[in-house]
Each structure stands twice: as structure tokens, then as C-alpha cells.
C-alpha positions as CSV (number, residue, x, y, z in Angstrom):
1,M,129.7,45.8,-145.6
2,D,133.0,46.8,-147.1
3,T,136.4,45.6,-146.0
4,I,140.0,47.0,-146.2
5,P,143.3,45.3,-145.5
6,I,145.8,46.7,-143.0
7,R,149.4,45.6,-143.7
8,F,152.3,45.5,-141.3
9,V,156.0,45.1,-141.7
10,D,156.6,41.3,-141.8
11,G,159.0,41.3,-138.8
12,H,159.4,39.0,-135.8
13,M,156.6,40.9,-133.9
14,V,154.0,40.9,-136.8
15,L,151.9,38.0,-135.4
16,D,151.7,39.6,-132.0
17,I,150.6,42.9,-133.6
18,A,148.2,41.6,-136.3
19,E,146.5,39.0,-134.2
20,S,146.0,41.0,-131.0
21,L,144.7,44.4,-132.2
22,S,142.7,46.1,-129.4
23,T,142.2,49.7,-130.4
24,V,142.4,52.0,-133.5
25,R,142.2,55.8,-134.2
26,C,142.1,57.6,-137.5
27,D,144.4,60.5,-138.1
28,G,143.7,61.9,-141.5
29,S,145.0,59.3,-144.0
30,H,146.7,57.4,-141.2
31,L,145.6,54.9,-138.5
32,W,147.1,54.6,-135.0
33,L,146.8,51.0,-133.6
34,G,147.5,49.3,-130.3
35,G,147.6,45.7,-129.2
36,D,147.1,43.9,-126.0
37,E,150.3,41.9,-126.2
38,T,152.9,44.5,-127.0
39,V,154.6,47.7,-125.7
40,T,154.3,49.5,-129.0
41,I,152.0,51.8,-130.9
42,E,151.6,51.2,-134.6
43,R,151.0,53.7,-137.5
44,V,149.8,52.8,-141.0
45,T,149.0,55.0,-143.9
46,R,146.2,54.7,-146.5
47,S,147.5,54.0,-150.0
48,A,147.1,56.5,-152.8
49,D,144.4,54.5,-154.4
50,G,142.7,54.0,-151.1
51,D,142.5,50.2,-151.3
52,C,144.6,49.4,-148.2
53,Y,146.6,50.7,-145.3
54,G,150.4,50.1,-145.2
55,G,153.7,51.9,-144.7
56,H,153.8,50.5,-141.2
57,V,155.9,52.3,-138.6
58,S,156.2,51.1,-135.0
59,F,156.9,53.3,-131.9
60,Q,158.1,51.9,-128.6
61,V,156.2,53.5,-125.7
62,G,159.4,53.1,-123.6
63,D,161.2,55.5,-125.9
64,F,159.0,58.3,-124.5
65,L,158.1,57.2,-121.0
66,V,160.0,55.2,-118.4
67,L,157.7,52.2,-117.9
68,P,157.2,51.1,-114.3
69,E,157.8,47.4,-115.1
70,P,161.3,46.9,-116.6
71,A,162.5,44.2,-118.9
72,D,162.9,40.7,-117.5
73,A,166.0,38.6,-117.6
74,D,165.4,37.7,-121.2
75,G,165.1,41.4,-122.2
76,V,161.3,41.2,-122.6
77,V,159.3,44.2,-121.4
78,P,155.9,43.2,-119.9
79,E,153.0,44.2,-122.1
80,I,151.1,47.5,-121.6
81,D,147.9,45.9,-122.9
82,I,146.9,49.0,-124.7
83,E,143.1,49.0,-124.9
84,G,142.3,52.6,-125.9
85,L,143.7,55.3,-128.1
86,D,142.5,58.9,-128.9
87,L,143.9,62.1,-130.4
88,A,143.4,65.4,-128.6
89,G,145.3,68.5,-127.8
90,G,148.3,67.6,-129.9
91,Y,148.7,64.3,-128.1
92,L,148.1,60.6,-128.9
93,W,146.5,59.4,-125.7
94,F,146.5,55.7,-124.7
95,T,145.4,53.6,-121.8
96,G,146.4,50.2,-120.5
97,S,143.7,47.8,-119.3
98,H,144.6,48.1,-115.5
99,A,143.5,44.5,-115.4
100,R,144.8,41.5,-113.5
101,T,144.9,38.2,-115.5
102,R,144.2,34.6,-114.8
103,K,146.3,32.0,-116.6
104,R,144.6,30.5,-119.7
105,V,144.0,26.8,-119.9
106,R,144.8,25.2,-123.3
107,P,143.4,22.0,-124.8
108,D,146.8,20.2,-124.2
109,H,146.9,20.9,-120.4
110,A,146.3,17.9,-118.2
111,T,143.9,18.4,-115.2
112,E,146.6,19.1,-112.7
113,A,148.3,21.6,-114.9
114,A,144.9,23.2,-115.7
115,L,144.0,23.6,-112.0
116,T,147.4,25.1,-111.2
117,R,147.1,27.7,-114.0
118,L,143.5,28.6,-113.0
119,A,144.8,29.4,-109.5
120,K,147.5,31.8,-110.8
121,V,146.6,35.5,-111.0
122,S,149.1,38.0,-112.2
123,N,149.4,41.8,-112.1
124,N,151.7,43.9,-114.2
125,A,152.5,47.5,-113.4
126,N,152.7,48.5,-117.1
127,R,149.0,47.8,-117.5
128,H,148.2,50.6,-115.1
129,I,149.2,53.5,-117.3
130,I,147.1,56.2,-118.9
131,G,149.4,58.3,-121.0
132,R,149.8,60.9,-123.7
133,I,152.6,61.4,-126.2
134,P,153.0,64.4,-128.4
135,V,152.3,64.0,-132.1
136,V,154.6,65.8,-134.6
137,E,153.6,66.2,-138.3
138,T,156.4,65.4,-140.7
139,P,156.6,65.0,-144.5
140,D,156.4,61.3,-144.0
141,G,153.4,61.4,-141.7
142,P,152.8,62.0,-138.0
143,V,155.3,60.6,-135.6
144,L,155.5,60.4,-131.8
145,A,158.0,62.5,-129.8
146,A,159.0,62.9,-126.1
147,S,158.4,66.6,-126.4
148,A,157.3,69.1,-129.1
149,P,156.0,72.6,-129.6
150,D,152.2,72.9,-129.2
151,P,150.9,73.5,-132.8
152,A,147.9,75.4,-131.3
153,N,150.2,77.5,-129.0
154,P,153.8,77.8,-130.3
155,G,155.0,79.2,-127.0
156,R,153.9,76.1,-125.1
157,K,155.7,72.8,-125.1
158,L,153.9,69.4,-125.1
159,S,155.6,66.6,-123.2
160,A,155.0,62.9,-122.8
161,A,153.5,62.1,-119.4
162,A,151.2,59.5,-117.8
163,L,149.2,58.4,-114.8
164,G,150.5,55.2,-113.2
165,L,154.2,55.6,-113.7
166,R,154.4,55.5,-109.9
167,K,152.0,53.6,-107.6
168,S,150.8,56.8,-106.0
169,T,149.5,58.1,-109.3
170,R,147.7,54.9,-110.4
171,L,144.0,55.3,-111.1
172,T,143.4,52.1,-109.1
173,R,144.8,53.9,-106.0
174,A,142.0,56.4,-106.3
175,L,139.4,53.6,-106.8
176,R,140.4,51.5,-103.8
177,D,137.6,52.7,-101.6
178,D,135.0,53.1,-104.3
179,P,131.8,51.3,-103.2
180,H,131.0,50.2,-106.8
181,L,134.5,49.5,-108.3
182,G,136.8,48.9,-105.3
183,P,135.7,45.3,-104.7
184,F,136.6,44.4,-108.3
185,L,140.2,45.7,-108.4
186,T,141.8,42.4,-107.4
187,I,139.5,40.2,-109.6
188,P,140.9,39.2,-113.0
189,S,139.5,40.9,-116.0
190,K,137.6,37.9,-117.6
191,D,136.1,37.1,-114.2
192,N,134.2,40.5,-114.3
193,G,137.1,42.3,-112.6
194,L,138.3,45.8,-113.5
195,D,139.2,46.1,-117.2
196,I,139.5,49.4,-119.1
197,E,138.9,48.9,-122.8
198,G,137.7,52.3,-124.1
199,L,139.2,55.8,-124.2
200,A,137.7,59.0,-125.5
201,V,139.2,62.5,-124.9
202,V,136.9,65.5,-125.5
203,G,138.4,68.8,-124.5
204,E,139.4,68.4,-120.8
205,R,137.2,65.4,-120.4
206,I,138.8,61.9,-120.3
207,Y,136.4,59.0,-120.6
208,L,137.4,55.5,-119.7
209,G,135.0,52.7,-120.7
210,L,135.1,49.5,-118.6
211,R,134.6,46.1,-120.0
212,G,134.2,45.0,-116.4
213,P,132.9,45.1,-113.9
214,V,129.3,45.1,-115.2
215,L,127.1,45.7,-112.1
216,R,123.8,43.8,-112.4
217,G,123.7,44.6,-116.1
218,W,125.0,48.2,-115.9
219,A,128.3,49.1,-117.7
220,V,130.5,51.7,-116.2
221,V,132.3,54.7,-117.8
222,I,134.8,56.7,-115.6
223,E,135.3,60.4,-116.3
224,L,138.5,62.2,-115.3
225,R,140.0,65.7,-115.4
226,L,143.7,66.5,-115.1
227,A,145.3,69.1,-112.9
228,G,148.5,69.2,-115.0
229,S,151.7,67.3,-114.5
230,D,154.7,67.0,-112.3
231,G,157.4,66.1,-114.7
232,P,156.3,62.9,-116.4
233,D,153.5,62.2,-113.9
234,L,150.0,63.4,-114.8
235,L,147.9,64.5,-111.8
236,L,144.2,64.1,-111.3
237,A,142.0,67.2,-110.7
238,P,139.1,67.2,-108.3
239,L,135.8,66.4,-110.0
240,D,132.5,66.7,-108.0
241,D,133.2,65.1,-104.7
242,G,136.4,63.2,-105.7
243,P,139.0,62.7,-108.3
244,Y,136.6,61.0,-110.9
245,R,133.0,60.8,-112.0
246,K,131.1,57.5,-112.7
247,H,128.4,57.0,-115.4
248,F,126.3,53.8,-115.5
249,L,125.1,52.7,-119.0
250,D,122.3,50.3,-119.9
251,L,124.1,48.3,-122.6
252,G,121.8,45.2,-122.2
253,G,124.3,43.5,-119.9
254,L,127.3,44.1,-122.1
255,G,130.5,45.9,-121.2
256,V,132.4,48.7,-123.0
257,R,135.0,47.5,-125.6
258,D,135.8,50.9,-127.2
259,M,134.4,54.4,-127.4
260,I,134.8,57.3,-129.8
261,P,133.4,60.9,-129.8
262,Y,130.7,61.5,-132.4
263,G,129.3,65.0,-132.4
264,D,128.0,65.6,-128.9
265,D,127.6,61.8,-128.5
266,L,129.9,59.0,-127.6
267,L,129.7,55.8,-129.8
268,V,130.2,52.8,-127.6
269,L,131.3,49.4,-128.9
270,A,129.6,47.0,-126.5
271,G,130.5,43.3,-126.0
272,P,130.6,40.6,-123.4
273,T,132.5,41.1,-120.2
274,M,133.3,37.4,-119.7
275,D,135.2,35.1,-122.2
276,L,132.3,34.9,-124.7
277,D,132.0,35.8,-128.4
278,G,128.9,37.9,-128.5
279,P,126.6,39.7,-128.9
280,V,128.5,42.8,-130.1
281,R,126.8,46.1,-130.8
282,I,127.3,49.8,-131.3
283,H,125.4,52.2,-129.1
284,A,125.1,55.9,-129.2
285,W,125.2,57.7,-125.8
286,R,123.3,60.8,-126.8
287,G,124.6,64.1,-125.4
288,A,127.4,62.3,-123.4
289,V,129.9,65.2,-123.6
290,R,127.3,67.6,-122.1
291,A,126.8,65.7,-118.9
292,E,127.8,67.8,-115.9
293,T,127.4,65.2,-113.2
294,S,127.4,61.4,-112.8
295,V,124.5,60.0,-114.8
296,V,122.5,56.8,-115.2
297,V,122.2,56.4,-118.9
298,R,119.1,54.5,-120.2
299,G,116.1,54.7,-122.4
300,T,116.4,57.0,-125.5
301,V,119.7,58.5,-124.2
302,I,121.5,55.2,-125.0
303,E,120.5,54.1,-128.5
304,K,121.5,50.8,-130.2
305,I,122.4,51.8,-133.7
306,M,123.8,48.5,-135.2
307,D,125.0,45.0,-134.6
308,V,128.6,44.1,-135.2
309,P,129.6,40.6,-136.7
310,Y,131.4,38.1,-134.5
311,G,132.5,34.5,-134.9
312,D,132.7,31.2,-132.9
313,G,135.9,31.8,-131.0
314,V,137.1,34.3,-133.5
315,D,136.5,37.9,-134.7
316,H,136.2,39.7,-131.4
317,A,135.6,43.4,-132.3
318,E,138.0,45.4,-130.1
319,G,138.5,48.8,-131.8
320,I,136.4,51.3,-133.8
321,T,137.2,54.6,-135.4
322,L,135.6,57.0,-137.9
323,I,137.1,57.2,-141.4
324,P,136.0,59.1,-144.5
325,D,133.3,57.0,-146.3
326,P,135.2,55.0,-148.9
327,G,132.0,55.0,-151.0
328,G,132.6,58.7,-151.6
329,S,129.4,60.0,-150.0
330,G,131.4,62.8,-148.2
331,G,130.2,61.4,-144.9
332,Q,131.9,59.0,-142.4
333,A,132.0,55.3,-141.9
334,L,133.1,53.1,-139.0
335,L,136.2,51.0,-139.3
336,V,136.3,48.0,-137.0
337,V,139.4,45.9,-136.1
338,Y,139.3,42.5,-134.5
339,D,141.2,40.5,-131.9
340,S,141.5,36.7,-132.6
341,P,140.8,37.3,-136.3
342,A,139.1,34.6,-138.4
343,P,141.2,32.9,-141.0
344,H,139.6,34.9,-143.9
345,R,141.0,38.1,-142.3
346,R,144.5,36.7,-142.4
347,R,145.3,36.1,-146.1
348,H,148.9,36.9,-145.3
349,R,150.8,36.7,-142.0
350,H,151.5,40.5,-142.1
351,E,147.9,41.5,-143.0
352,I,144.5,41.7,-141.3
353,I,141.2,42.6,-142.9
354,A,139.2,45.3,-141.1
355,D,135.5,45.9,-141.7
356,V,134.0,49.2,-142.8
357,L,130.4,49.8,-141.6
358,P,128.0,52.7,-142.6
359,L,126.9,55.1,-140.0
360,P,123.7,57.1,-139.4
361,P,124.0,60.9,-138.9
362,A,125.3,62.2,-135.5
363,A,123.0,63.9,-133.1
364,G,123.8,67.4,-131.9
């Protein structure tokens, strides 16, 4: 297993960024990264000798979209909890977790304080966004823009837009009466409540992988289509008998932690739904992008292709992306980034070490 360092600007937000990475996507010689404690999207660039990623640039999502949850009295904007990124159609797509959270108990909390914290569940509107922001190529690398010409159709303009900027366009509004997912909307994420942690966009198909709920061992992937936009608001299109489609995956009791297109397949990073370390695996959902209805995915259609390392309270794999094989084979490898990184991944406060794993050939 190879590794490669990712280096960020050593500013006041560097610890929040480097220690809470939750998603990554490759864009040529660049990586786009998101974290679960910020309202920014990061870009880094591979060095000329290929031994690291650096040249860090940070983009505030609020520069392109009016976030539903404004800054508090201290000027702090509530986190988006960006858990998925993808590149498609001239856009960088992103999703928030859509999750409610329960207060964490720390070792120094006395019993009464711990009980009080465990009873407190919070909800943040910024987490309920699924958005897209135009990407513009410049001599210094790709940048995000509020609007830009469509490189595939110069007469068309691309504009930043999102689901969830208003309550009426939230995905959770469409899921309220769903017999499988509706009961989990008010349950916190690490209690097996709703928690989106994977995003893959293939043509008009938008796939959202759920860390939770896992239903009697079955993980869930939601599939969406868009009917266009009304200003900055994206609109859902009808799909089958409703505004979305559900797929149920046999991941051995694990939930979805990330997803990426891989030929006609989707590669699924699978990990625990609850607050556990492992196991963590990569599965290939064979022929995923050819499914024309809701499917139950099991047997040879969902193939485990590798285990991913994890630690004891550290090294929680959160994001995967395909990169050119650094070994020079001409093929692809899988870059993995981790939340709660182990000390050996944090040689410097502005750096995190990512893993690079070999991949078998894609099907299809």
C-alpha cells in the first residue's frame, strides 16, 4: 500500500479541515475535498514530481449559494457537513449529511453533564443541502464560480443551485411519508438515523448513499433526477411512482460511507453505521448505472473487492476517489482519506497522509 501527503495552508482553520475530511474527488491533477465541520470546499494540486498534493485553495460555499442557516452572534456559520462530492456536467456537486446529531460525551464530563448532553439532539438547516457549483478552468487550476458558460454548450449558462435552500425543496420533505426511511428522519445519525455519506452523479442520475439507516442489515441508496431549477432552487423530477428511487444493498450489515462511478459499476465504501471503527470494505455494485427500477442488490451483483484499514478510535475511512496509478501502470488506483486520522498521518499540523490502494479492472 502506497501513501501520499495532502498539505493545506497552515491557517486558523487547518485543524478543522485536515482532521475532519469526509469526501474527496479527483479532477485531473487536482483533488476537491470536503469536511464535516466546515462550510468550505478545498482544492489541492499534485506537485510536479507527483510526491504530494499542495497549493491549497479554499472556497466558501456561501459565496455561491445563500445558505439557509445564517451566521450566529459570533459570526460562525453552522457547518454544512459535506459528506459527498462529484464532478459532472461542468459542475462540482456536493451533499450535506441531512443528519440530526446527538451531543458527544467526553471523558471529562461528569454523569449529570453526560446525561444532559445525551438528551440534546440538534438539527441544522445547512446540512440539508444537495448542491452544484460551476467549475471554471483557469491557468492556475479549476475554480468555483456562481455562474459560467457551459464548456460543452457555449450558448448555455451554468449556475449554482441546490435542493434544500428552502424547507419546501428539502429531500427530507419528500421522504417524510416513506415507509422505509420516514421513521428515521428525526433519529440522530449515529443512532441509525438518516445520514447521507455518499454521492455519485452519472449523466442525469444522482445517487445518494446512506450511512444510515441500515434496515435489518440492508444499506440504502437513493436515486434522484432533476426537473431543472427555479432560480437557485433545484427541483426534483418524477421517477417511477414518486420523486426518488430506492435501492437496497447487501453490504454485510454496513452502511455507505462514499461512492464513486467505475465503468458501469458504482464502487461503494462501506463502514459501520453506529459509532464503531470497523470493518471497512470496498464493494462493487455491478451494473449499477444500468438499473431502470428500484433493485435489491445481492449475490454476485454486489462484490466485495477489498478491505480498507482502520484503527482503534482512529483512521475512519470517509472518502475515496480514482487517481492515475502512481506506479505508472497506466491504470487507476484508489485514494482514501480518513476522518479522525491516526498520529502517523499527521506529521505536520497542515498535512494528512492519504492511502493509495490498487484496484482490479472495472466490469462493463
